C-alpha positions, -999 to 999 in steps of 0.1 A, spaced: -509 316 471 -484 336 463 -473 334 427 -432 328 427 -409 325 393 -397 291 380 -374 283 360 -385 249 333 -356 235 317 -368 213 286 -350 186 268 -357 174 231 -355 140 219 -318 146 209 -305 164 242 -306 195 232 -317 220 262 -338 251 262 -353 271 296 -382 292 299 -395 309 325 -429 310 341 -450 325 370 -467 298 392 -480 292 426 -460 256 429 -433 237 410 -458 209 397 -481 243 388 -448 257 366 -447 230 344 -486 231 338 -472 270 332 -445 253 308 -467 234 283 -483 257 257 -443 263 253 -434 233 247 -427 218 210 -440 186 206 -406 167 208 -397 184 243 -397 171 281 -396 185 313 -361 178 324 -357 202 354 -384 222 375 -366 252 392 -374 282 415 -361 314 415 -350 331 448 -348 362 434 -377 366 413 -376 408 409 -363 417 371 -369 384 357 -390 385 322 -416 361 322 -418 343 285 -455 327 296 -486 331 316 -496 319 352 -510 282 345 -548 276 340 -570 270 372 -588 233 369 -621 256 362 -606 274 337 -593 239 319 -628 224 321 -646 254 317 -647 249 273 -665 211 283 -684 221 314 -717 233 311 -721 251 346 -749 265 365 -765 274 328 -775 240 326 -791 227 358 -829 218 357 -849 248 374 -874 229 396 -905 233 370 -884 206 346 -871 239 325 -835 244 316 -826 278 332 -803 298 304 -785 320 328 
């Protein structure tokens, strides 16, 4: 998938809004990309793909993949037992 540029509108509990611009392959993942930029009381009000992405500065990097999000809690290949019952340490 190609990266697109999205404008994500955030709203506070008091009704104030602001927008952040993020790269993302899909609109759903644009919300994930905006999450690190959100304050505690903010929620996503709207996600809109920018038709002309050229020349837009982005406020955050692309969203993490599922593998990147699970990496801190998933030991991966290093924990797979070998045939002799010993743990493989890389």
